[in-house]
C-alpha positions in Angstrom: 152.6 274.9 86.6 150.4 272.9 84.4 149.0 270.9 87.1 148.6 274.3 89.2 146.4 275.5 86.2 144.2 272.2 86.2 143.8 272.6 89.8 142.7 276.0 89.6 140.2 275.2 86.8 138.4 272.5 88.4 138.5 274.4 91.6 136.8 277.7 91.6 137.1 278.2 95.4 141.1 278.1 94.9 141.0 281.4 92.1 140.9 284.1 94.7 141.8 284.7 98.4 138.7 285.9 99.5 136.7 282.9 98.7 138.0 280.2 100.7 139.4 282.3 103.6 135.9 284.8 104.1 133.8 281.1 104.0 135.8 280.0 106.6 136.0 283.2 108.7 132.1 283.5 108.5 131.6 279.9 109.4 133.9 280.1 112.5 132.2 283.2 114.0 129.3 281.3 115.4 131.7 278.4 116.4 133.8 280.6 118.7 130.5 282.0 120.2 129.3 278.6 120.9 132.5 277.3 122.3 133.2 279.9 124.6 129.2 279.4 126.2 130.3 276.3 126.2 133.3 276.1 128.3 131.6 278.7 131.0 128.6 276.0 130.8 131.0 273.4 131.6 130.5 271.4 128.6 133.5 272.3 126.5 137.0 271.8 127.8 139.0 274.6 126.6 141.2 275.0 129.6 144.0 272.4 128.7 147.7 273.7 129.5 146.5 276.5 132.0 144.8 278.0 129.2 141.7 280.2 130.5 138.9 280.1 128.5 138.8 283.7 127.8 142.3 283.7 126.8 141.7 280.6 124.4 138.4 282.8 123.2 140.8 286.1 122.4 143.4 283.9 120.5 141.0 282.6 118.3 139.0 285.7 117.9 142.3 287.4 116.4 144.3 284.5 115.1 141.5 282.3 113.8 138.4 284.5 112.7 140.0 287.9 112.1 143.2 286.6 110.4 140.9 284.6 108.3 138.6 287.7 106.8 142.7 289.6 106.9 144.2 286.9 104.9 141.1 286.7 102.4 141.2 290.5 101.8 145.1 290.7 101.4 145.1 288.2 99.1 142.2 289.7 96.9 143.1 293.4 97.2 146.7 293.0 96.6 146.9 291.8 92.8 144.2 294.7 92.3 145.9 297.9 94.1 149.7 296.7 94.1 149.9 294.9 90.8 151.3 291.6 92.9 150.4 288.2 91.3 147.5 286.4 92.3 147.7 283.7 95.0 145.6 280.9 94.0 145.4 277.1 93.2 147.8 274.8 95.3 149.7 277.7 97.4 146.0 279.2 98.5 144.7 275.6 99.6 148.2 275.1 101.5 147.2 278.4 103.5 143.6 277.4 104.0 144.8 274.1 105.3 147.0 275.7 107.7 144.4 278.1 108.9 142.1 274.7 109.7 145.3 272.7 111.0 145.7 275.6 113.9 141.9 275.6 114.2 141.6 271.9 115.1 144.7 271.9 117.0 142.9 274.5 119.3 140.0 272.5 119.5 141.6 269.2 120.3 144.1 270.8 122.7 142.9 268.8 125.6 144.1 265.7 124.0 147.5 266.7 122.1 151.1 266.7 123.6 152.0 270.3 124.9 153.6 272.4 122.0 151.6 270.6 119.4 148.8 273.2 119.4 151.8 275.6 119.3 153.4 274.1 116.5 150.2 273.8 114.3 149.1 277.2 114.8 152.5 279.3 114.6 152.9 277.8 110.4 150.0 280.2 108.9 151.5 283.9 109.1 155.0 282.9 108.2 153.8 280.6 105.4 151.7 283.8 104.3 154.8 286.0 104.4 157.3 283.6 102.6 154.3 283.9 99.8 153.5 287.8 99.9 157.0 289.4 101.1 158.9 288.9 97.6 156.1 290.2 95.4 155.4 293.2 97.9 158.9 294.1 98.0 158.8 294.4 94.5 156.0 296.7 94.3 156.8 300.0 93.1 154.8 301.8 96.0 157.0 301.0 98.9 153.9 301.8 101.2 152.7 298.3 100.3 156.3 296.9 102.1 154.6 298.2 105.8 152.4 294.9 105.3 155.7 293.0 106.1 156.3 294.2 109.6 152.9 294.0 110.8 152.3 290.4 109.6 156.0 289.9 111.2 154.3 291.5 114.4 151.6 289.4 114.5 153.5 286.4 114.0 155.7 287.5 117.1 152.6 288.4 118.9 151.4 284.8 118.6 154.8 283.1 119.4 154.5 285.1 123.1 151.0 283.9 123.4 151.9 280.3 122.8 155.4 280.6 124.5 153.7 282.1 127.7 151.2 279.4 127.9 153.5 276.3 127.8 155.5 278.3 130.6 152.3 278.6 132.4 152.6 282.9 132.4 149.0 284.1 131.6 149.7 287.3 132.4 152.3 287.6 129.5 149.8 285.2 127.4 147.6 288.3 127.6 149.8 290.7 126.8 150.5 288.8 123.3 146.9 289.0 122.4 147.1 292.8 123.0 150.1 293.1 120.9 148.0 291.1 118.3 145.0 293.6 118.7 147.5 296.6 118.1 149.0 295.1 115.2 145.7 294.8 113.6 144.8 298.0 114.6 147.5 299.6 112.5 146.8 297.0 109.7 142.9 298.4 109.6 144.4 302.1 110.2 146.6 301.7 107.1 144.8 299.7 104.6 141.2 300.8 106.1 142.5 304.4 105.8 143.3 304.2 102.1 140.1 302.4 100.9 137.6 304.2 103.0 138.3 308.0 101.4 139.2 306.5 98.3 135.5 304.8 98.0 134.2 307.7 99.6 135.8 310.5 97.0 134.3 308.0 94.2 131.0 308.7 95.7 131.3 312.3 96.0 132.5 313.1 92.5 129.8 310.6 91.1 127.4 312.6 93.0 128.9 316.0 92.3 129.0 316.8 96.3 132.5 317.2 96.4 136.0 315.1 96.4 138.2 312.8 98.5 140.6 315.1 100.4 144.1 315.5 99.6 146.6 312.6 101.2 148.8 314.3 103.8 151.7 312.6 104.5 153.1 313.5 107.8 149.5 313.5 109.0 149.2 309.9 108.0 152.5 308.9 109.8 151.3 310.8 112.6 147.9 308.7 112.9 150.0 305.4 112.4 153.1 306.3 115.0 150.4 307.7 117.7 149.5 304.0 117.6 153.0 302.5 117.8 153.8 304.6 120.7 150.6 303.7 122.6 151.1 300.4 121.9 154.8 300.5 123.1 153.7 302.2 126.4 150.8 299.8 126.9 152.8 296.6 126.5 155.3 298.0 128.2 153.6 298.6 131.6 154.0 302.6 131.2 152.2 304.5 134.1 148.6 305.1 133.8 149.0 308.6 133.0 151.4 308.1 129.9 149.3 305.0 128.5 146.1 307.6 129.1 147.7 310.5 127.2 149.0 308.4 124.4 145.3 307.0 124.3 143.8 310.4 124.0 146.3 311.6 121.7 145.3 308.6 119.0 141.7 309.5 119.8 142.0 313.0 118.7 144.3 312.5 115.8 141.9 309.9 114.3 139.1 311.9 115.1 140.6 314.6 112.7 141.4 312.1 110.3 138.3 310.5 110.3 136.2 313.9 110.0 138.5 314.7 106.9 136.6 311.9 104.9 133.4 313.6 105.4 131.3 310.7 105.7 128.4 312.3 106.6 127.8 312.7 102.8 127.6 309.5 102.3 125.3 308.2 104.8 122.8 307.1 102.1 125.3 304.1 100.8 125.5 301.4 103.6 128.8 300.2 102.4 130.5 303.5 102.9 128.6 304.2 105.7 129.5 300.9 107.5 133.4 301.8 106.7 132.8 305.3 108.5 131.2 303.8 111.3 134.2 301.0 111.5 136.4 304.3 112.2 134.2 306.2 114.5 133.9 303.4 116.9 138.0 302.9 116.6 138.0 306.7 117.7 135.6 305.6 120.6 137.4 302.8 121.6 140.7 305.1 122.0 138.4 307.5 123.7 137.6 304.6 126.3 141.0 303.3 126.6 142.3 307.0 127.5 139.2 307.0 130.2 139.8 304.0 131.8 143.8 304.7 132.5 143.1 308.1 133.5 140.3 307.8 135.6 139.5 304.1 136.1 135.6 305.2 135.3 135.7 302.1 132.8 137.5 298.9 132.9 
């Protein structure tokens, strides 16, 4: 323990999760853009083991960039909101090292033996689960336990992606990425759906313009359940009409949910307006998914 405290004190970077992971995610985003542009220009080789450049880019967008931001948020927010112990020092440095190892393996994939990239990349989420799951299970608010199956779903989606590439099934690899996106959406809807109305309510009360809406448990369950049902239909290859109908239900339910938060009343606050805009875009995405499945008017 004393060694961990000395490590912590000498390296402020490792005192809170957002510090290394926000830094890594922000630095990785432009590198991803450069990588995929270079691949299409024939300058960068991203097609090892049958991996198409867009699959490579999709994986790193989800399991590289997005996971860095999500890890930074979870590791920072959980101690404040759920009362879990802070993850810092050597454990945080280990998580950052595993993230870096996965990214380095992806860029070096053309020169590595088959399976090495998969092995390096698939350690990160299980490592986070090993650290957070026991903490979350001891939290009084049981809603936080939903984080465990969501993170497990992300790990499983990543496993499907790598196993599919190793077997040469690019279509299944694409489904693995889609599963990862759905897991991210559920996480965003659950956690962003708590923070956005709470912060909005604080701003409305401070300005004397109202309060946050009441938390309706059955409606929140419906909002998440609709996404899970859409994911099941979509990933299982259900008929287009069924997928389109499920996506349309998601669009309507989440439009009502976002409307209850009255984001237009805090449009003068850039931080809050950005939060509400992100949910408005999610509603638009569901609507476009429905339009694509039901009419074929969009891709």
